N, C-alpha and C positions, 0 to 999 in steps of 0.2 A: 383654362382647363389643361391645355397642352403643356404649359409651363409647370403646372402642378404635377402632371404625370412625369415629365422629364426630371423634375427635382426628386420625386419619390422613387422612381425606378429608371435611372439613366441607362443601365445595361439592357434592361428589357425594352426600353424605348428604342435604343440604337439597334437592337436585334430586329425589332419590328420594322424599322425603316429600311434596314438592309434586306429583309425578306420581301418587303414591298417592292424595292428597287429590282431585286432579282426576278420577281414575278413579272414586272413590267418589261424587263429586258427579254426574258424568254418568251413572253407573249408576242412581243414585236418580232423576234426571230422566227417564231412559228408562223406568224402572218406573212412575213417576207418569203419564207420557204414555200408556203402554200400558193402564194400568187406566182412565184417564180416557176413552180412545178406546173401550174395551170397554163402559163404562157408558153412554156417549153413544149407542152403537149400539143400545141397548135403547129409546131414545126415538124417537118418530115423526119423520118428515122435516119440516123447517120451512123457511120462506122465507129465512132467513139463511144456510143451508148452501150451500156451493159444490159444483159437480159433483165436483171433486177430493176434497173432504171426504166426500161421500156415497159415492163409490167406495171410499175407504179405510175408512170407519166401518162400512159394511154389506157390504163384500166383493163389490161389483158389478164386472162387466166394463166397461171403458171404452167398448167398442163399443156395448153395449146402452144405456148411459146416454146416450151421444152421439146415437144414433139417436132416442131418446125426447125429447131436448131440442131437436131440430131442428138437429142438426149444429153445435154451438157452435164458435166459433173457439178456438184455443189460449189466447187472452187470457180467454175466457169461463170457462175452468177455474177461475179465481180470483174470478169474480164470483158474488154470491149468486143464488139462484134467482129472487128477485123482479126483479132487473135483467134476467135472461134472459127472463123472462115478459113484461116490458115491451117488450123489443126485438122479441119474436116476436108481440106483440099477443095473448097468451094469458092468460086469467085465472090468477092465481097459485094459487088454490084448485084449479083443474083440473090445473095442472102438478104441484103437490104430491101430489094424489091419484094421478096417473099414476106418479110416482116411487115413492110408497108402495106402489102395486100391484106395481111391479117388485121392490121390496125384499121384499114379502110372498111373491111368487112364487119368489124366490130362496131364501127361508127355508123355504118349503113344499117346494121341490125337493130338500132335503137328505135 
């Protein structure tokens, strides 16, 4: 049956095989990303993390995190915490501890 389909529609068969391969590839990537994100959420907040990443990894509300970080601009969502701390003249250790307290309070509220 497969040979008959291949002989009658080789281009369509090849397109189907390529689409199936792409589907499997992107499904695998999504699964790896999801597990990686889950395991990283078990780690404490670090200075290299961006507000966008922290909100995703720890399941925080954007409003709570934005208020805590001193109302960062939309461009700051992609900047690491150490740059936001420098801009706000706040020690990085203090900013990290505040964000970690927010993460712990969210986890304790479940």
